[in-house]
N, C-alpha and C positions, 0 to 999 in steps of 0.2 A: 498368386493373387490372394489365396486364403491365408498364407503366412503373413503377407503384408497387412491384411485386414486385422489379423490377430495381434500383430505387433502394434498397430495403431490403437487398437482397443486397450491394450495394456498401458500404452503411453497416455491415453486420455484418462484412464483410471489414476495414474500417477500424478498427472497435472492437477486434476480436480482434487485428489486427496491431499496433495501438498498445499493447495490453496486453502483448504479447510484447516490444515495444521498451522499455516501461516497466521490465519485469523485467530485461531485458538490460542497459540503461544504468545502472539504479540499482545493481545488484549486482556491477558491476565493482569496487565499493568493497570487497568481501570480500578482494580481492587488492591493490587500489590504496591503501587507507587505511594498512595497515602499511608499504607501500613509501614512501608520502609521508611518514609519520612518521619513518622511518629516514633518508630522504634529507635532510630539513631538520632532523633531530635535535631534534624538539620533545618536550615533556613530555606525559604522559597528560592533565594538566589542560588544556593547549593543544589537544590532540587532541579532548578532550571539549567544549571551547568551540566548536571548529569544527563538530563533529557537531551540537551543540545549535543553533548559529547556522543551519546548513543546515535543520534541522527547523523552526525559527521562520520562516525564509525561505519554506519550503514552505507553512507554515500561513498566513502573511501573504497569500500570493498565492491561497490557497484562499478566504480571507475576501474579498479584493478581487474575486475572480471571482464569488463568491456575490452580491455587490452588483450587478455589471454584467451578470450572465447574462441577466436579463430585458430589459435595454436593448439589448444587442448580439446576443443570440441564441446558441444553442449552437455553431453552426459557427464563428463568428468567435473565440469564446473557445477552442474546441478547437484551431484552427490557431495562434492566438497561443501557446498552450502548447508546441506542437511547435516553433515557430520559436525560442522562448527556449531550449529544450533543444538545438536545433541549434547556436545561437550559443555556448552553453556548451561543448558537446563539441568544437567547433572551436577555441575560444580557450584551452582548457586547455594545449594544446601550447606556447603562447608564454609561459607564466607562469613567472617566474624565482624566486619566493619562496613560502613557505608561505601567506601571506595573500593574495597575488595569485592563487595557485592556488585558494584558497578562494573568491575572488570569481568565478572562472569556474565553479566548482561551484555557487555561488549561482544563476547563470543556469540551470543544469540543474535545480536543485531548484525554482526559480521556475516553470519550464516544467512540472515535475511537478504543482505546486500548481494551475496554471491548467487543464491538461487533465484533472486529477483531477475537477474540477467538471464539465467538458464531458462526459467519458465517463460519469459517473454520472447526469447529467441525461438524456443520450441513452438510457442503459440503463433508467432509470425510465419512459421513454416507450415503449420497444420491448418490454421484458420484462414483458408484462401477464399472463402465465400461467406457472405453475410457476417463480416468481421465484427461489427458492433454487437450483433446478437450473440455470437460465440464468445467474445471477450466478456460480455456482461454475465453470461452464464458461468464462465470460468471464475469470474470474480464474485459471483453469487456464493461460491463455496467459501471464499474468504469471509463473507458476511455471515454465513452459516456458522463457521467456527467462532466468529466474533460474538455472535449471540450466545453460543454455548459457554464461551470462556468466562465472562464476568459472572454469569449466574452460577456456574460450577465453582468458581473461585470464591464467590460470596458465600455460598452454602458451606463450603469446606472451612472457610475462615470464621463463620458465625459461631460465637461462643455457645449459643443454644444448640448447635449441631456438633460436628466433629471438633471444631475449634482448632483446626490446623493452622500453622503459621504459613507465611508467604513462601518460605523456603521449601516446605513440603509440597506446596501447590505446584511449584516449578518442577520439583523432582518427579512427581507422579505423571507429568506430561512427557517425560523422556521416553517411555516405551512407545508412545505414538510416533515420535520422530524415528526411533530405531526401526519400526515396522516399515515406514516409507523408504528408509535407506536400503533395507534388505530387498524390497520389491524393485527398487530402481536399478539394482545391479542386473536384473534379468530383462530390462526393457531395452529396445532399440530406439535410440534417439536420432532425429534427423541431423545430418551434418551439412555444413556449409559447402564443402568441396563439390558435392554432386547435386546441389539443389539451387544454385543461384544463377550465375551468368550464362551457363551453357543451355538453359532451358529456352526453347523457342517460344515465340508468341503463340498463345492458344493452348499451351501446356496446362492441363487441369490443376497442376500443383503450383503454378505461378499465381501470385495474388491477383484476384480479379480487380479490374479498375486501377491497376498499379500505374504510377507515373514513373517512367524510367528516367534516369539521369542522362544528360546529353552525351557523356562519354561512354555510356553503356557498360561501365565497370562497377564492380563491387567496391564500396568505399570503406576505408579503415576508420578506426576510432578517432584518430587525430583529425582526419578530414571532416568527420562529423562535427567535432568541436569547433571547426572553422566555418561551419555553415550557419549563416544568420537565422535561417528558418528553424533550425534545431534549437537555437536559443529562445526563439519565440515560443516553441512548444515547451521547452524546459522550464522557463519562467512561469508559464501558465500552470504546468503540472506541479511545480513547487508550491504555488499558492493553493492549488487544489489539495495537495497532500497536507499542508499546514492547517487548512480549514477543517479537513476531515479529522486529523489527529487531535485538534484542539478539544473536541468533545471527550475523547478517551483520556487524553493527558491532563486536561485542566478542568473538565466539567465536574468531575467528582470533588475536586478541591474547591471549586467555585461554590457548589451547594453546601459543602461542609463548612467552609470558613465564613461565607457571607450569610448563610441562613441556618447554620448549625445542624445540618443533616448528616446522618451516619453514612460514611463511605461504603461500609460493608453491606448495608441493606438498601437504603434509598439511593445512594450513589450507584451501587451495582445495578439497581433497577433502571435508573436513568440510562446508563451505558447500554444495558441489554435492550431497552425499548428502542434506543437509537439504532442498534444493529439489527433488531427484528425488522424494522421498516427498511433499513439499508439492504438487508437480505432479500426481502420481498420485492424491492425495486429492481435488483439485479436479476431476479428470476423472471420478472414480467416486462421490464422497460425496454429490453433489447428489441422486442417486436415493434414497439412504438417508434423507437429511434430509427430503425430501418426505414420506416415510412415517412417520418417527419424530417429526417436529415440530421446528420451528425452535429454540425456546428450550430444549427438552429436549436437543437435540443439542449446543447451545453449552455448557450446564452440564456435560454428560457429558464433553465434550472438555476443558474446563478441569480437571476432576478428574484425567483421565488425564495431562494436561500436568504437573500438579503432581507426580504420581508419577514421571514420567520425569525431571524436573529433579532430584528427590531422589536417585534411583538413579544418574543420570549423574554428579552431583557427588560422591557417596559413593565411586564407583569410581575416582576420581583420573584418571590418564592414560588408563585404559581407557574412561573416559566418552566419548571421541571416537567410540566405536563405538555408544554408546547415545543420546547427545543428538541426533543427526540424526533419530531417530524422532519428535522433537517436530514436525518439519515436517508429518507426516501429519495431526496433530490441530490444529495451529495454522492450517493452511490454510483451515479452514472458518470461522474467526473473522470476518474482514472481510465476505465476501460474504453470509454467513448473517445477521449482525447487520443489515446494510443491507437485506436482504430483509425482515426483521421491520419495519424502519422504513418501507419502501416499502408494505408491506401496511397498516401502521397509519395512515400519513398520507395515503394515497390520492392525490388530485389535487395535494396540496401537497408530495408526496414530493421533487421535484427541489430545491426551496429548503430544505426541512427537512433533507434529507440533506447539502446543502451546509454548513449550520450544524453538523450533527453531525460532519462531516469536519473542519471548522475547529477545533472544540473538541477533537476527538481528536488533531489535529496538535499543539496546544498542550500537551496532556498528554504526548504522546510526546516532544516536545522537552524538557520538564522531566525526564522519565525518563532520557533520554540524557545530560543535563547531570549528573544525580545519579550515574549510572553512571561518568561521567568522573571525578568527584571521588572516588568510592569507589575507583576504580582507582589514583588518586594515592597512597592510603594502603595499599592492598592489591590487587595485580593480580588476585588470585583472586576477590575478592568483587564486582567490578563486574558480571560476567556472572552470578554466583551470586545476586545480588539479584533476578533474574528470578523466582525461586521465591516471594519475598515479594510481588512485584507480581501473580503469578498468584493468590495467596490473596486479595488485595484485589479482583481481578477477579471471583472466584467470589462474594464477598459482594455486589458491585454487580449482577451478573447475577441473583442471587436476588431482590434488591429490584426490579430492572427488570421481571422476569417478573411480579411482583405488580402493579406499576404499570400495565403494559400490559393485563393482564387487567381491572384495575379501570376503566381509561378506556374499554375496548371494551365492557365489560359495563354 
């Protein structure tokens, strides 16, 4: 018992540490993307192609990881993701052109895709009670890293400070990844073979409130992709991801090109303020969501997000003080929707959520591509299109809520 408790404590440390690292490494882009665009003098269309390609790369590795998870186990998949991210962060420093730089970023995003599956599979096994609370606290660490990242990158890139380039910023993040890789080798990860279909009802390690599939079997990735409800979750998650990433991908460019604000200072402050509220929300909102209800909380958050987008865009340059508030409400999207899926799919949750994340990644990649093209014609409307996507998300969530109630009932 003591050994099991110690193993679980180390695994919790790794999961939470990795989520911090995920947020830190990913959201360097709030500062680095505008600097990369300026250094190589590429168009918005080219920038959009790169961002879209990175999203597709992430999604491709999510899909591949979903297929191999059952064969190789959570631990190997998890560590592979970290190693890919480590190689990418290190190799960025040596890249001389826009597309070779993109190739190094592809490694980072491939790593994100791989350990996205690993971390959610592990969470589905460990967070068997108060799922929304535990998932929001886990993703709080992502927000914590996201707050630290643009501020650290902005200060390092500021000419009045160290004046480091974006290459050096990625390079100095590599030791953080290496540390988590080393610690992960010593952790015991849960495995599917001894934790799914053989557990009887009432087992404390079975998901509480789980809805078992009629055949009582663990489902594979292909079966998950053939499940209509998985597509409802996946499309909703994709819109959520796109709306969340719009602020870090396009918010800095929006305020730079429409209102002439410096991406290394005011742009970085905008992204950081967004993620400060994002982080605080994930720290506190799980308690409220457990009481209010998962789907009710999601629908309410989307309505508020739509109102904030409308007000922020209507205010023009003063919107930089309003739009960061989005972070507080967008923060609950990902962990709460996955909590609904974990509750709904029960023992099949790891593979079902893998498929949901894969579908969501494809939708998000398509959204970023569309935003890039819109920016080509009008730099203001790439980011502003988030309001339209939020309306589409509201419609999907209302349908998903009915579908989930129907299948449970």
